C-alpha positions in Angstrom: -1.8 -3.6 -10.1 -1.2 -0.7 -12.3 -3.6 -0.5 -15.2 -1.1 -1.5 -17.8 -0.4 -4.8 -15.9 -4.0 -5.9 -15.2 -3.7 -9.0 -17.5 -0.3 -10.1 -16.3 0.3 -13.2 -14.1 0.8 -12.5 -10.3 2.6 -15.2 -8.3 4.7 -15.8 -5.2 3.1 -13.1 -3.0 4.8 -12.4 0.3 4.0 -9.7 2.9 6.6 -8.2 5.3 5.5 -6.1 8.2 7.7 -3.4 9.9 10.7 -4.4 7.9 13.4 -2.4 9.6 16.5 -4.2 8.4 16.1 -4.1 4.6 13.6 -1.3 4.0 14.0 1.3 6.7 11.0 1.4 9.0 8.4 0.9 6.3 5.1 -0.5 7.6 4.3 -3.1 4.9 6.3 -4.4 2.0 4.5 -6.6 -0.5 6.8 -8.8 -2.7 5.5 -10.6 -5.7 6.3 -11.8 -9.2 4.6 -10.1 -12.1 5.0 -12.3 -15.2 7.9 -13.9 -13.4 9.7 -10.6 -12.7 10.2 -9.6 -9.0 8.3 -6.5 -7.9 7.9 -4.7 -4.5 5.2 -2.4 -3.2 5.8 -0.2 -0.2 2.8 0.6 2.0 2.9 3.5 4.5 0.1 2.7 6.9 -1.5 5.4 9.1 -4.4 5.0 11.4 -5.1 8.4 13.0 -1.8 10.2 12.6 -0.5 11.9 9.6 2.9 11.9 7.8 5.5 14.3 6.6 7.7 14.8 3.6 10.9 13.5 5.2 9.2 10.2 6.1 7.7 9.5 2.7 10.7 10.7 0.8 13.0 8.8 3.0 11.2 5.5 2.3 11.4 6.1 -1.5 15.1 7.0 -1.3 15.7 3.8 0.7 13.7 1.8 -1.8 14.1 3.6 -5.2 13.2 0.9 -7.6 9.9 -0.3 -6.2 6.9 -1.0 -8.4 4.6 1.2 -6.4 4.4 3.3 -3.2 1.0 3.4 -1.4 -0.3 5.5 1.4 -2.9 3.6 3.3 -5.1 5.3 5.9 -8.4 4.2 7.4 -9.1 7.6 8.9 -9.9 10.9 7.2 -7.3 12.2 4.8 -7.3 16.0 4.6 -6.4 18.1 1.6 -2.8 18.9 2.6 -2.1 15.3 3.4 -3.4 14.2 0.0 -1.3 16.9 -1.7 1.8 15.8 0.2 1.5 12.1 -0.5 0.9 12.8 -4.2 3.9 15.1 -4.4 6.0 12.4 -2.8 4.8 9.9 -5.5 2.5 7.8 -3.4 -0.9 6.6 -4.4 -3.6 6.8 -1.7 -5.7 3.9 -0.5 -8.7 4.9 1.7 -11.1 2.8 3.9 -13.6 3.2 1.1 -11.1 1.7 -1.4 -10.6 -1.3 1.0 -14.3 -1.8 1.4 -14.9 -1.9 -2.4 -12.2 -4.6 -2.7 -13.4 -6.6 0.3 -17.0 -6.6 -1.0 -15.8 -8.8 -3.8 -14.6 -11.5 -1.3 -16.9 -11.0 1.7 -18.3 -14.5 1.4 -14.8 -16.0 2.2 -14.6 -15.2 5.9 -16.9 -14.0 8.6 -14.2 -11.5 9.7 -14.4 -9.8 6.3 -18.2 -9.5 6.6 -17.9 -8.0 10.1 -15.3 -5.5 8.8 -17.6 -4.3 6.0 -20.5 -3.9 8.5 
């Protein structure tokens, strides 16, 4: 959540993957309610490849009123890629960010523990 919303109630979480019909070719759409108001988050997920302005900007134009736009990449993100994603209005999530989050819940499932290792 954005800092200003940390104390609000989150409910009705739903994840859509590769939603081509409604949201272009976005990788992940997270739908939820924040204090009973519907919100959407778009994730552009990259593994080893990079992105370009037209791709990121196109997703935002197709989904202009989303709560947040996130660029998720498990591989190295170089300086020009960081600059481009920020210019397009995306926040970056790295493998390090994911590991910090998962460390808080690692006791839940063996899979999570293996991922962190």
